[in-house]
BABA-805891 format. One record per residue: residue in three letters; x, y, z of N, C-alpha, C, O in turn. Coordinates in pm, whole numbers, padded with zeros to 5 digits, always signed. Atoms other than C-alpha are relative to their C-alpha. Layout:
BEGIN
alaXYZXYZXYZXYZ
...
***
This chain:
BEGIN
met+00147-00041+00001+12322-08262-05032-00086-00099+00083-00080-00220+00061
pro+00077+00098-00079+12079-08406-04774-00118-00075-00086-00174-00024-00183
asp+00095+00080+00064+11841-08678-04874-00147+00054+00036-00193+00040+00149
thr+00129-00062-00052+11497-08498-04890-00113-00102-00008-00233-00072-00001
arg+00123+00110-00018+11311-08833-04896-00020-00048+00136-00120-00108+00175
arg+00019+00046-00141+11375-08895-04548-00100+00073+00070-00116+00192+00042
thr+00102-00056-00081+11102-08822-04309+00048+00075+00127+00146+00034+00190
arg-00042-00089-00107+11130-08560-04042-00040-00078+00114-00122-00168+00099
pro+00027+00068-00125+11119-08676-03674-00149+00012+00033-00208-00077+00094
asp+00140-00013-00047+10766-08534-03636-00097-00049-00099-00217-00020-00093
thr+00096+00046+00110+10635-08717-03952-00113-00095+00063-00226-00094+00014
arg+00097+00098-00057+10454-08988-03725-00107+00091+00050-00220+00072+00006
ala+00095-00095-00060+10270-08706-03529-00079+00063-00124-00202+00060-00116
ala+00049-00063+00124+10192-08530-03873-00097-00098-00076-00201-00058-00129
leu+00068+00105+00072+10065-08857-04022-00138-00014+00086-00248-00016+00032
arg+00116+00017-00077+09830-08896-03722-00105+00111-00025-00225+00094-00044
glu+00095-00117+00012+09704-08538-03753-00085-00006-00126-00208+00005-00130
his+00075+00001+00142+09620-08564-04114-00088-00101-00020-00194-00076-00077
ala+00072+00113+00003+09489-08908-04094-00133+00025+00077-00241-00005+00027
arg+00113-00028-00072+09257-08796-03813-00094+00100-00056-00215+00088-00038
arg+00093-00108+00065+09120-08492-03998-00061-00058-00131-00174-00023-00165
leu+00068+00056+00125+09068-08697-04332-00098-00107+00049-00207-00118-00008
phe+00095+00110-00035+08905-08987-04155-00128+00061+00052-00238+00013+00023
ala+00132-00058-00054+08659-08766-03973-00072+00079-00104-00193+00096-00093
arg+00073-00073+00098+08581-08564-04276-00056-00098-00099-00175-00090-00132
his+00045+00103+00110+08556-08852-04533-00025-00133+00039-00079-00207-00044
gly+00038+00134-00043+08525-09167-04328+00125-00079-00035+00207-00047-00122
tyr-00123+00064+00010+08775-09426-04289-00006-00065-00143+00099-00052-00206
glu+00011+00043+00124+08666-09595-04613+00020+00083-00115+00059+00038-00223
gly-00015-00098+00106+08673-09287-04810+00152+00058-00006+00184+00148-00083
val-00143-00061+00012+09045-09221-04750+00097-00110-00017+00084-00218+00040
ser-00100+00085+00044+09341-09387-04891+00132+00024+00057+00148+00134+00111
met-00138-00030-00047+09699-09407-04787+00060+00107-00096+00127+00197-00046
arg-00047-00101+00107+09788-09203-05117-00070+00136+00066+00005+00230+00093
asp+00053-00133-00065+09526-08923-04961+00082+00041+00104+00129+00155+00104
ile-00074-00050-00132+09706-08913-04635+00147+00053-00043+00183+00165-00009
ala-00117-00038+00044+10051-08905-04795-00007+00150-00080+00078+00239-00069
gly+00006-00134+00085+09926-08616-05035-00028+00111+00078+00010+00222+00042
ala+00035-00109-00088+09790-08418-04748+00117+00052+00071+00129+00170+00104
leu-00122-00035-00073+10133-08440-04579+00116+00049-00101+00216+00103-00056
gly-00102-00026+00101+10335-08383-04902+00118-00110+00011+00234-00071+00001
ile-00099+00102+00007+10530-08707-04881-00041-00111-00079-00157-00116-00119
arg+00026+00112+00089+10550-09025-05077-00088-00110+00069-00068-00126+00189
gln+00097+00097-00074+10289-09295-04984+00085-00101+00064+00053-00149+00173
ser-00081+00102-00068+10561-09534-04914+00077+00034+00124+00124-00054+00195
ala-00046-00052-00114+10699-09317-04649-00077-00033+00132-00033-00054+00245
ile+00106+00028-00122+10385-09377-04444+00035-00143+00082+00026-00156+00204
tyr-00047+00132-00043+10507-09751-04413+00111-00004+00101+00121-00100+00178
asn-00094-00010-00090+10795-09646-04218-00049+00018+00158+00017-00019+00256
his+00068-00015-00117+10556-09553-03940-00119-00089+00041-00139-00126+00156
phe+00111+00086-00015+10253-09756-03987-00009-00101-00114+00001-00061-00230
pro-00011+00091+00095+10235-10096-04164-00123+00001-00094-00115-00052-00205
ser+00127+00005+00090+09871-10041-04304-00082+00120+00070-00060+00177+00177
lys+00101-00097-00051+09586-09804-04277-00070-00044+00127-00094+00037+00216
gln+00051+00061-00120+09432-10040-04020+00076+00034+00117+00015+00068+00218
his-00072-00029-00108+09715-09983-03796+00001+00141+00032+00005+00174+00151
leu+00008-00133-00037+09704-09617-03825-00145+00031+00072-00152+00095+00177
leu+00125-00031-00065+09329-09602-03749+00005-00059+00157-00039+00005+00252
leu-00010+00066-00144+09399-09845-03439+00081+00096+00086+00038+00133+00195
asp-00093-00096-00068+09682-09613-03330-00086+00134+00044-00078+00176+00159
leu+00078-00121-00035+09445-09301-03339-00106-00033+00103-00124+00046+00196
met+00094+00030-00103+09167-09486-03144+00054-00036+00134+00006+00008+00239
val-00062+00037-00136+09383-09639-02881+00047+00130+00070+00012+00161+00184
gly-00045-00132-00056+09557-09305-02832-00094+00102+00050-00067+00180+00142
his+00105-00077-00051+09235-09129-02800-00057-00050+00131-00085+00030+00221
met+00060+00051-00111+09097-09372-02544+00104+00014+00126+00061+00041+00238
glu-00099+00000-00100+09416-09376-02341+00004+00149+00053+00010+00173+00173
arg+00001-00157-00038+09416-08980-02338-00133+00017+00084-00131+00078+00191
leu+00120-00032-00069+09054-08984-02235+00018-00058+00132+00010+00018+00229
leu+00010+00065-00135+09087-09238-01949+00103+00076+00100+00068+00093+00217
ser-00090-00068-00079+09402-09049-01813-00048+00115+00034-00030+00145+00152
ala+00060-00132-00033+09231-08717-01821-00114-00019+00094-00122+00047+00197
met+00109+00024-00091+08920-08848-01669+00034-00049+00151-00038-00027+00249
arg-00037+00054-00139+09112-09021-01378+00049+00139+00076+00025+00158+00195
asp-00044-00130-00060+09267-08668-01313-00112+00100+00032-00092+00183+00121
ala+00111-00081-00006+08927-08490-01341-00087-00064+00116-00145+00015+00190
val+00102+00046-00073+08726-08720-01133+00062-00070+00137+00089-00191+00138
pro-00079+00061-00117+08885-08775-00775-00090-00105+00068-00212-00092+00080
glu+00076+00137-00054+08789-09117-00613-00046+00046+00125-00154-00003+00161
gly+00046-00027-00140+08756-08951-00262-00133+00066+00014-00185+00075+00126
leu+00124-00071-00003+08443-08768-00351-00120-00082+00023-00115-00199-00016
pro+00113+00073+00000+08097-08877-00268-00059-00025-00136-00022+00050-00226
pro+00062+00023+00134+07894-09016-00563-00047+00124-00079-00019+00153-00195
ala+00057-00130+00081+07711-08694-00634+00130+00091-00051+00134+00135-00166
gly-00107-00078+00040+08041-08506-00639+00074-00061-00131+00113+00007-00226
gln-00075+00074+00114+08202-08773-00872-00080+00015-00123-00023+00045-00227
leu+00086-00013+00107+07896-08765-01099+00016+00148-00060+00029+00163-00182
glu+00002-00131+00048+07908-08381-01121+00148+00013-00070+00154+00063-00182
ala-00139-00002+00056+08296-08404-01192+00003-00081-00141+00043-00030-00245
phe+00012+00081+00125+08244-08683-01449-00068+00074-00111-00012+00086-00220
thr+00081-00062+00099+07979-08498-01636+00065+00138-00045+00055+00171-00163
arg-00074-00123+00055+08176-08167-01656+00107-00035-00085+00121+00010-00198
phe-00116+00053+00092+08482-08346-01771-00052-00051-00130-00014+00002-00234
his+00043+00057+00132+08302-08553-02035-00047+00106-00115-00011+00103-00232
val+00046-00101+00097+08125-08255-02191+00112+00068-00045+00136+00067-00166
ala-00110-00100+00050+08425-08024-02202+00098-00088-00075+00143-00039-00178
tyr-00106+00075+00081+08670-08313-02323-00061-00026-00132+00011-00027-00232
his+00058+00040+00135+08422-08402-02598-00025+00123-00085-00033+00107-00207
ile+00012-00111+00069+08372-08045-02699+00141+00038-00073+00153+00084-00187
asp-00136-00037+00051+08745-07998-02737+00068-00108-00107+00168-00085-00175
gln-00065+00107+00076+08807-08327-02921-00086-00063-00103-00089-00186-00111
pro+00109+00063+00072+08537-08375-03179+00042-00102-00110-00032-00194-00142
glu-00044+00089+00096+08742-08545-03440+00030-00143+00059-00014-00245+00005
asp-00023+00111-00070+08867-08801-03207-00115-00080+00053-00114-00203+00055
val+00106+00060-00038+08542-08864-03069-00095-00067-00117-00157-00173-00111
phe+00069+00052+00129+08386-08893-03415+00062-00151-00041-00008-00249-00064
leu-00057+00121+00033+08636-09163-03495-00009-00121+00095-00015-00237+00054
ala+00021+00101-00106+08606-09347-03154-00131-00060-00020-00138-00180+00006
tyr+00135+00041-00015+08231-09386-03203-00047-00056-00149-00115-00158-00165
met+00069+00024+00123+08162-09387-03574+00098-00110-00085+00047-00178-00174
glu-00089+00086+00074+08482-09594-03703+00038-00116+00076+00123-00192+00030
leu-00023+00144-00062+08489-09875-03453-00045-00108-00093+00012-00218-00092
arg+00046+00105+00086+08301-10063-03709+00108-00025-00113+00093-00125-00183
ser-00102+00018+00095+08605-10034-03939+00125-00082+00050+00202-00146-00022
leu-00107+00081-00049+08844-10184-03704-00017-00156+00003-00127-00205+00029
glu-00004+00134+00001+08938-10547-03728+00059-00050+00139+00137+00019+00204
asp-00059+00066-00113+09015-10776-03441+00154-00051-00034+00185-00093-00145
pro+00035-00017-00147+09227-10800-03219-00001+00154+00027-00030+00190+00142
gly+00002-00147-00038+09249-10415-03239-00133+00045+00039-00146+00116+00140
arg+00137-00027-00047+08879-10378-03223-00028-00042+00148-00077+00036+00229
ala+00015+00047-00149+08865-10578-02899+00085+00079+00091+00042+00095+00205
asp-00080-00090-00078+09151-10355-02765-00080+00125+00022-00088+00169+00137
val+00068-00139-00016+08950-10037-02813-00125-00018+00073-00169+00072+00145
ile+00134+00035-00071+08631-10201-02687+00037-00005+00150-00031+00060+00229
ala-00041+00020-00130+08814-10301-02362+00034+00146+00071+00001+00173+00186
leu-00031-00136-00051+08941-09939-02319-00125+00088+00032-00133+00164+00128
arg+00139-00072-00011+08579-09799-02372-00072-00065+00118-00141+00002+00195
asn+00068+00065-00130+08454-10048-02112+00064+00045+00123-00008+00054+00222
gln-00047-00048-00114+08690-09924-01866-00047+00152+00027-00052+00193+00143
tyr+00062-00132-00017+08551-09567-01915-00131-00010+00047-00162+00058+00145
glu+00125+00018-00031+08189-09690-01907+00003-00054+00149-00082-00015+00228
thr-00010+00068-00140+08286-09887-01585+00005+00101+00103-00055+00083+00210
thr-00011-00091-00097+08375-09582-01409-00124+00079+00035-00144+00111+00152
leu+00125-00064-00006+08041-09408-01468-00103-00089+00060-00184-00046+00141
arg+00093+00101-00055+07847-09729-01395+00037-00007+00160-00050-00015+00246
gly-00045+00019-00144+08051-09752-01066-00059+00122+00077-00111+00102+00186
ile+00042-00115-00072+07957-09394-00967-00148-00014+00019-00195+00013+00129
leu+00141-00003-00002+07593-09442-01040-00052-00123+00101-00155-00116+00169
gly+00035+00097-00087+07592-09770-00854+00028+00024+00156-00035-00026+00249
ala-00029-00028-00152+07754-09631-00539-00105+00100+00041-00141+00103+00159
gly+00097-00095-00037+07501-09354-00553-00143-00062+00023-00220-00017+00108
gln+00118+00097-00018+07212-09612-00591+00003-00061+00140-00094-00058+00216
ala-00017+00088-00123+07348-09815-00301-00010+00088+00126-00044+00039+00234
ser+00001-00085-00124+07366-09516-00066-00128+00091-00001-00145+00178+00085
gly+00126-00075-00010+07029-09374-00154+00000+00141-00056-00100+00212-00046
val-00024-00142+00049+07165-09049-00319-00059+00003-00144-00104+00109-00189
phe+00048+00005+00146+07058-09157-00677-00118-00095-00012-00117-00203+00047
gln+00103+00080+00030+06734-09292-00794+00016-00066-00141-00044-00020-00238
val-00024+00063+00129+06853-09528-01074-00041-00145+00024+00001-00213+00118
ala+00038+00137-00001+06682-09854-01147+00100-00089-00040+00115-00192+00025
glu-00086+00088+00050+06949-10002-01349+00128+00067-00038+00136+00108-00154
pro-00117-00072+00035+07297-09847-01340+00068-00009-00150+00113+00085-00215
ala-00064+00018+00134+07426-10008-01660-00077+00061-00107-00015+00112-00201
leu+00086-00074+00093+07133-09871-01859+00005+00145+00003+00007+00216-00098
ala-00014-00142-00039+07155-09542-01695+00142+00054-00058+00154+00165-00109
thr-00130-00033+00048+07522-09539-01789+00014+00020-00151+00089+00104-00201
arg-00009+00006+00149+07477-09599-02146-00095+00117-00045-00067+00174-00150
ala+00087-00101+00048+07184-09340-02167+00074+00142+00022+00065+00233-00060
ile-00083-00121-00034+07406-09070-02003+00111+00025-00093+00136+00136-00139
leu-00126-00023+00089+07702-09120-02209-00052+00027-00147+00007+00111-00215
ala+00042-00040+00131+07502-09119-02536-00052+00151-00013-00039+00217-00116
met+00059-00120+00002+07332-08802-02436+00123+00096+00013+00126+00195-00060
leu-00108-00104-00020+07660-08623-02318+00087-00012-00127+00133+00093-00171
thr-00094+00010+00120+07865-08747-02622-00070+00080-00117+00001+00137-00200
gly+00065-00057+00106+07613-08606-02852+00025+00151-00023-00003+00208-00129
val-00045-00140+00009+07735-08257-02781+00105+00021-00110+00117+00134-00157
thr-00097-00008+00115+08006-08320-03045-00078+00026-00120-00029+00100-00205
val+00071-00013+00128+07736-08335-03310-00052+00154-00040-00066+00197-00154
trp+00073-00128+00032+07587-07986-03262+00073+00121+00050+00056+00228-00008
phe-00065-00111-00058+07812-07763-03042+00105+00060-00099+00185-00010-00161
arg-00094-00070+00068+08002-07493-03216+00022+00131+00082-00068+00191+00142
asp-00029-00134-00083+08187-07189-03055-00080+00103-00086-00095+00087-00207
gly+00055-00108+00060+08000-06867-03130-00153-00049-00015-00220+00025-00087
gly+00123+00035+00012+07657-07060-03104-00083+00075+00111-00032+00159+00185
pro+00090-00067-00094+07358-06953-02894+00032-00024+00152-00014+00049+00240
leu-00025+00040-00131+07499-07128-02585+00161+00007-00004+00219-00029-00107
asn-00139+00010-00005+07870-07086-02476+00037-00139+00063-00051-00218+00097
arg-00047+00135-00045+08072-07384-02355-00034-00018+00140-00071-00131+00170
glu+00035+00016-00135+08008-07322-01980-00153-00017+00014-00197-00095+00097
gln+00151+00016-00001+07624-07283-02045-00038-00142-00034-00124-00204+00029
val+00031+00140+00053+07621-07612-02229+00036-00095+00111-00045-00180+00149
ile-00037+00103-00097+07823-07797-01964-00095+00010+00119-00133-00096+00169
glu+00106-00012-00100+07581-07664-01695-00138-00048-00036-00210-00101+00048
ala+00128+00061+00047+07278-07753-01902+00004-00152+00004-00089-00214+00055
tyr-00019+00156+00002+07399-08115-01950+00003-00042+00147-00073-00132+00182
leu+00000+00035-00144+07485-08131-01570-00128-00009+00059-00158-00105+00131
gly+00136+00002-00055+07131-08036-01485-00081-00111-00043-00160-00167+00034
met+00078+00114+00057+06989-08298-01710+00036-00123+00065-00050-00202+00104
val-00053+00132-00054+07218-08574-01577-00056-00007+00157-00111-00108+00200
leu+00034-00001-00134+07148-08470-01211-00155-00023+00020-00194-00097+00110
arg+00148+00031-00010+06753-08458-01269-00023-00149-00035-00107-00217+00023
gly+00026+00139+00046+06785-08794-01451+00024-00100+00114-00037-00207+00112
val-00028+00100-00096+06928-08965-01133-00071+00048+00129-00046+00003+00242
gly+00095-00047-00133+06675-08780-00899+00058+00092+00087+00018+00094+00204
arg-00058-00082-00079+06892-08519-00777-00063+00146-00022-00022+00242+00043
***
């Protein structure tokens, strides 16, 4: 008779999925390892075969999100485009990605406070890579005279805050569809840099 206590090969992925959902719904502090195990229908001790602590599980989720975000952004924003084309590509990508990944985005922004160092520093370094891409686009546009941006670092933070806010309110079936929302945000970003 097989040992039913053994975890399936996909248990690690299932743990991530259930933890992501629970953390997004109840917050990191509001979820225990027992809650995660119960949602998956396994013993709490089985989690420790995959993650030594709840902190490691949160770090895994946040680093995974940031690595996927950076990889997808690099594919979506070609380096050879002029600054205006890069800004358009970046804006379209950011809004679409954030509409598609609301739980990951919530964790990345709201639960950074729950991460301990050195993991927190690792996630911040990944976030800085993403922010640096947009800052570089804005700086190149400012230098070439196509963008009217007084301070690229400040403009970067303002644009990212505005674009990321889509996860708070956007729902399929709302008054604006996905493409209308992306176009509206793109218009606001372009007007914001004097285009």
